[in-house]
C-alpha positions as CSV (number, residue, x, y, z in Angstrom):
1,X,-72.8,-81.4,126.1
2,X,-70.8,-84.4,127.3
3,X,-69.3,-85.8,124.1
4,X,-70.6,-83.3,121.6
5,X,-69.4,-80.1,123.1
6,X,-65.8,-81.1,123.7
7,X,-64.4,-82.7,120.7
8,X,-63.5,-80.8,117.5
9,X,-61.0,-78.8,115.6
10,X,-61.5,-78.5,111.8
11,X,-60.1,-76.5,108.8
12,X,-61.9,-73.9,106.6
13,X,-62.7,-74.9,103.0
14,X,-65.9,-73.1,102.0
15,X,-67.0,-69.5,102.5
16,X,-70.7,-68.4,102.4
17,X,-71.6,-65.8,99.8
18,X,-72.4,-63.3,102.6
19,X,-71.6,-63.2,106.3
20,X,-73.6,-61.7,109.1
21,X,-70.4,-60.0,110.4
22,X,-66.8,-59.8,109.3
23,X,-64.5,-62.7,110.4
24,X,-61.0,-61.2,110.2
25,X,-59.2,-64.5,109.7
26,X,-60.3,-67.9,108.5
27,X,-59.2,-69.2,111.8
28,X,-59.6,-72.3,113.9
29,X,-60.7,-70.2,116.8
30,X,-64.4,-71.1,116.5
31,X,-63.5,-74.7,116.0
32,X,-61.8,-74.4,119.4
33,X,-64.9,-72.9,120.9
34,X,-66.9,-75.9,119.8
35,X,-64.3,-78.2,121.1
36,X,-63.4,-76.5,124.4
37,X,-59.8,-77.6,124.3
38,X,-59.3,-79.3,121.1
39,X,-56.7,-76.9,119.8
40,X,-53.5,-79.0,119.6
41,X,-50.5,-76.9,120.6
42,X,-47.1,-77.7,121.9
43,X,-43.4,-77.2,121.7
44,X,-40.9,-79.3,119.6
45,X,-40.2,-82.6,121.2
46,X,-39.5,-86.3,120.6
47,X,-42.1,-88.3,118.9
48,X,-44.7,-88.4,121.7
49,X,-47.7,-86.4,122.7
50,X,-47.1,-83.1,124.5
51,X,-46.7,-83.7,128.3
52,X,-45.1,-82.0,131.3
53,X,-44.2,-83.3,134.7
54,X,-44.2,-81.2,137.9
55,X,-42.8,-82.7,141.1
56,X,-44.9,-82.3,144.2
57,X,-44.5,-82.9,147.9
58,X,-44.0,-86.3,149.6
59,X,-43.3,-88.1,146.3
60,X,-46.4,-86.7,144.6
61,X,-46.5,-85.2,141.1
62,X,-48.8,-83.7,138.5
63,X,-48.3,-84.7,134.8
64,X,-50.0,-82.5,132.2
65,X,-51.0,-84.2,129.0
66,X,-52.3,-82.3,125.9
67,X,-55.4,-84.1,124.6
68,X,-56.8,-85.2,121.3
69,X,-60.5,-85.2,122.0
70,X,-61.7,-87.2,118.9
71,X,-59.9,-90.0,117.2
72,X,-60.6,-92.7,114.6
73,X,-60.3,-96.5,114.9
74,X,-57.2,-96.3,112.7
75,X,-55.5,-94.0,115.2
76,X,-55.1,-97.0,117.6
77,X,-52.9,-98.1,119.2
78,X,-52.1,-94.8,120.8
79,X,-48.5,-93.8,121.5
80,X,-46.9,-95.8,124.3
81,X,-46.4,-92.7,126.4
82,X,-50.1,-92.4,127.0
83,X,-50.4,-95.8,128.7
84,X,-47.1,-95.2,130.5
85,X,-48.3,-91.9,132.1
86,X,-51.7,-93.4,132.9
87,X,-50.0,-96.4,134.7
88,X,-47.9,-94.1,136.8
89,X,-50.8,-92.0,138.1
90,X,-53.0,-92.6,141.1
91,X,-55.7,-90.3,139.8
92,X,-57.0,-89.3,136.4
93,X,-58.0,-85.6,136.1
94,X,-59.9,-84.1,133.1
95,X,-61.7,-80.8,132.4
96,X,-64.9,-82.7,133.1
97,X,-65.4,-86.0,134.9
98,X,-66.8,-88.0,132.0
99,X,-67.4,-91.0,134.3
100,X,-69.8,-89.0,136.6
101,X,-73.2,-90.8,136.5
102,X,-74.9,-87.5,137.0
103,X,-73.9,-86.2,133.5
104,X,-76.6,-88.1,131.7
105,X,-79.3,-86.6,133.9
106,X,-78.0,-83.1,133.2
107,X,-78.9,-83.1,129.5
108,X,-82.0,-81.2,130.4
109,X,-79.8,-78.4,131.8
110,X,-78.0,-78.2,128.4
111,X,-81.3,-78.0,126.5
112,X,-82.7,-75.4,128.8
113,X,-79.5,-73.2,128.5
114,X,-79.4,-73.6,124.7
115,X,-83.1,-72.9,124.0
116,X,-84.2,-69.8,122.2
117,X,-86.9,-67.6,123.8
118,X,-90.4,-68.9,123.3
119,X,-91.8,-67.9,119.9
120,X,-88.2,-67.4,118.4
121,X,-86.6,-69.8,115.9
122,X,-83.1,-70.1,114.5
123,X,-83.9,-68.2,111.3
124,X,-85.0,-65.3,113.4
125,X,-81.5,-64.9,115.0
126,X,-79.1,-65.6,112.2
127,X,-78.5,-64.1,108.7
128,X,-80.7,-65.5,106.0
129,X,-77.8,-66.7,103.9
130,X,-76.2,-68.3,106.9
131,X,-79.4,-70.1,107.7
132,X,-79.7,-71.5,104.1
133,X,-76.1,-72.6,104.3
134,X,-76.8,-74.4,107.5
135,X,-79.8,-76.1,105.9
136,X,-77.7,-77.3,103.1
137,X,-75.0,-78.7,105.3
138,X,-77.6,-80.3,107.6
139,X,-79.2,-82.1,104.6
140,X,-75.8,-83.3,103.5
141,X,-75.3,-84.8,106.9
142,X,-78.7,-86.5,106.9
143,X,-80.2,-84.1,109.4
144,X,-83.4,-82.0,109.3
145,X,-82.3,-78.5,110.5
146,X,-85.9,-78.0,111.7
147,X,-85.2,-80.3,114.6
148,X,-82.8,-77.7,115.9
149,X,-84.9,-74.7,115.1
150,X,-85.5,-73.8,118.7
151,X,-81.8,-74.1,119.7
152,X,-79.3,-71.2,119.9
153,X,-76.7,-71.0,117.2
154,X,-73.9,-72.3,119.4
155,X,-75.6,-75.6,120.0
156,X,-76.5,-75.9,116.3
157,X,-72.9,-75.4,115.4
158,X,-71.7,-78.0,117.9
159,X,-74.3,-80.5,116.8
160,X,-73.5,-80.1,113.1
161,X,-69.8,-80.4,113.8
162,X,-70.2,-83.4,116.0
163,X,-72.2,-85.2,113.2
164,X,-69.7,-84.1,110.6
165,X,-66.8,-85.5,112.6
166,X,-68.6,-88.8,113.0
167,X,-69.2,-89.0,109.3
168,X,-65.4,-88.9,108.6
169,X,-64.7,-91.4,111.4
170,X,-63.6,-89.0,114.2
171,X,-65.5,-89.9,117.3
172,X,-65.5,-88.6,120.9
173,X,-66.0,-92.2,122.1
174,X,-62.5,-93.0,120.6
175,X,-60.9,-89.8,121.9
176,X,-58.1,-89.8,124.5
177,X,-60.3,-88.9,127.4
178,X,-62.8,-91.7,126.7
179,X,-59.9,-94.2,126.2
180,X,-58.4,-93.2,129.6
181,X,-61.8,-93.2,131.4
182,X,-62.4,-96.7,130.2
183,X,-59.1,-97.8,131.6
184,X,-59.7,-96.0,134.9
185,X,-63.1,-97.5,135.3
186,X,-61.8,-101.0,134.7
187,X,-58.9,-100.5,137.1
188,X,-61.1,-98.7,139.7
189,X,-58.8,-95.7,139.5
190,X,-60.1,-92.3,140.8
191,X,-61.4,-89.9,138.2
192,X,-62.0,-86.2,139.0
193,X,-63.0,-83.1,136.9
194,X,-61.5,-79.6,137.1
195,X,-64.9,-78.0,136.4
196,X,-68.6,-78.9,136.2
197,X,-70.9,-79.4,133.2
198,X,-72.8,-76.3,134.3
199,X,-69.5,-74.3,134.0
200,X,-68.9,-75.6,130.5
201,X,-72.4,-75.0,129.3
202,X,-72.2,-71.5,130.7
203,X,-69.2,-70.7,128.5
204,X,-71.2,-71.2,125.4
205,X,-74.6,-69.9,126.7
206,X,-72.9,-66.6,127.6
207,X,-71.5,-65.9,124.2
208,X,-72.9,-62.8,122.5
209,X,-75.3,-63.1,119.6
210,X,-72.6,-62.0,117.2
211,X,-70.1,-64.5,118.5
212,X,-72.7,-67.3,118.3
213,X,-73.4,-66.4,114.7
214,X,-69.7,-66.3,113.9
215,X,-69.3,-69.7,115.5
216,X,-72.0,-71.2,113.3
217,X,-70.6,-69.5,110.2
218,X,-67.0,-70.7,110.9
219,X,-68.2,-74.2,111.7
220,X,-70.0,-74.5,108.4
221,X,-66.9,-73.3,106.5
222,X,-64.8,-75.9,108.2
223,X,-66.9,-78.9,107.7
224,X,-65.9,-79.8,104.1
225,X,-62.2,-79.7,104.7
226,X,-62.3,-81.4,108.1
227,X,-60.9,-84.8,107.0
228,X,-57.5,-83.7,105.8
229,X,-57.2,-81.1,108.6
230,X,-58.0,-83.6,111.3
231,X,-55.6,-86.2,109.9
232,X,-52.8,-83.6,110.0
233,X,-53.7,-82.7,113.6
234,X,-53.7,-86.3,114.8
235,X,-50.2,-86.8,113.2
236,X,-49.0,-83.6,114.9
237,X,-50.5,-84.7,118.2
238,X,-48.9,-88.2,118.1
239,X,-45.4,-86.8,117.4
240,X,-45.5,-83.8,119.7
241,X,-44.7,-81.4,116.9
242,X,-47.5,-79.0,117.4
243,X,-45.5,-75.8,117.5
244,X,-46.4,-75.2,113.9
245,X,-49.9,-74.4,115.0
246,X,-49.4,-72.5,118.3
247,X,-48.5,-69.0,117.0
248,X,-51.3,-68.8,114.5
249,X,-54.0,-70.3,116.8
250,X,-53.2,-68.1,119.7
251,X,-53.0,-65.1,117.4
252,X,-56.5,-65.8,116.2
253,X,-57.8,-64.7,119.5
254,X,-56.7,-61.1,118.7
255,X,-60.2,-60.5,117.3
256,X,-61.9,-62.0,120.4
257,X,-60.0,-60.8,123.5
258,X,-63.0,-61.3,125.8
259,X,-63.4,-64.8,124.6
260,X,-59.7,-65.5,125.2
261,X,-60.1,-64.2,128.7
262,X,-63.2,-66.4,129.4
263,X,-62.0,-69.5,127.6
264,X,-58.4,-69.6,128.4
265,X,-57.1,-67.0,131.0
266,X,-59.8,-67.4,133.6
267,X,-59.9,-71.1,133.4
268,X,-56.1,-71.5,133.5
269,X,-56.1,-69.3,136.6
270,X,-58.7,-71.5,138.3
271,X,-57.0,-74.7,137.3
272,X,-53.5,-73.5,138.5
273,X,-54.9,-73.1,142.0
274,X,-56.4,-76.6,141.9
275,X,-53.2,-78.1,140.5
276,X,-51.1,-76.6,143.2
277,X,-53.4,-78.1,145.8
278,X,-52.8,-81.5,144.1
279,X,-49.0,-81.0,144.3
280,X,-49.3,-80.8,148.1
281,X,-51.1,-84.0,148.8
282,X,-48.5,-86.6,147.9
283,X,-50.5,-88.3,145.2
284,X,-49.7,-88.7,141.5
285,X,-52.1,-87.1,139.1
286,X,-52.4,-87.4,135.3
287,X,-54.1,-84.2,134.1
288,X,-55.6,-84.4,130.5
289,X,-56.8,-81.1,129.1
290,X,-57.0,-79.3,125.8
291,X,-53.4,-78.5,124.9
292,X,-54.1,-74.8,124.2
293,X,-54.2,-74.5,128.0
294,X,-50.6,-75.8,128.2
295,X,-48.7,-73.5,125.9
296,X,-48.7,-69.8,124.9
297,X,-49.4,-66.8,126.9
298,X,-51.2,-67.3,130.2
299,X,-50.7,-71.1,129.9
300,X,-50.9,-73.4,132.9
301,X,-47.3,-74.4,132.3
302,X,-46.1,-70.8,132.4
303,X,-48.2,-70.0,135.5
304,X,-46.9,-72.9,137.5
305,X,-43.3,-72.0,136.4
306,X,-43.8,-68.4,137.5
307,X,-45.0,-69.6,140.9
308,X,-41.7,-71.4,141.5
309,X,-42.5,-74.9,140.3
310,X,-40.0,-76.9,138.1
311,X,-42.0,-77.9,135.0
312,X,-40.2,-80.5,132.9
313,X,-41.2,-81.7,129.4
314,X,-41.8,-85.4,129.3
315,X,-39.8,-87.2,126.6
316,X,-40.8,-90.3,124.7
317,X,-38.5,-92.5,126.8
318,X,-39.4,-91.0,130.2
């Protein structure tokens, strides 16, 4: 999963003639599933990415920074606040430790979790019209869908979206996490992850057949309009003006309450406990996660505030 499973949010532009199940809204929800934190949400602020500071004990602190997981070469240099927050931190924290040398060796775990039962292929588990649409998009991206025939729909969706993003210049290797990991490796700064690769794989592997099919359908709809949508998102991320998206994106989970519980609520609960531990050890942490986890109901910011912590929005000049 590493780069492919973490990095995308796109916008709908094409609707298949028939769908395997109703999708109530043409939402960015499934794009979020493919990205695991790529939804870019925030509150109005000065022209800087969304970030919050929480003071800890003995001079320590936790700074929460909303992430943009894929970027283009033209998006550099990044806003100065990014380097400023990185320099002030003792430890870099991400959803997944992308510098862990064990990640590469765990690709077999991903393939095993995403494999269809023996004797079953993709066309057996998705609607025929959806399969033909996937074939057409794959050809347009220079891929043979047959190479993914034994993979579950969620991995097919992630793979097509990953390749589609690369075709328009948005790459995980240029994303905020990779940028900061490169700096941390060069500076010998500690990097830790909030969860394991197995945990992230499980989020997708445990999706129901209907949700996996919906994920693939939504991904295909979003591919054609991704360039303009992603450009708008990068602009919003850089300026910290992401409130425009927050209400509609969170509302989109209304049709998927169980997914919201799994993808957002449960993880926020687990992360809040870990962040509170960090606040007690006197060190300074920069925590970079998908910004959907930082705003809206059940957000990490709200949870920390409710538990008595003073959470302060970081401005462009802080």
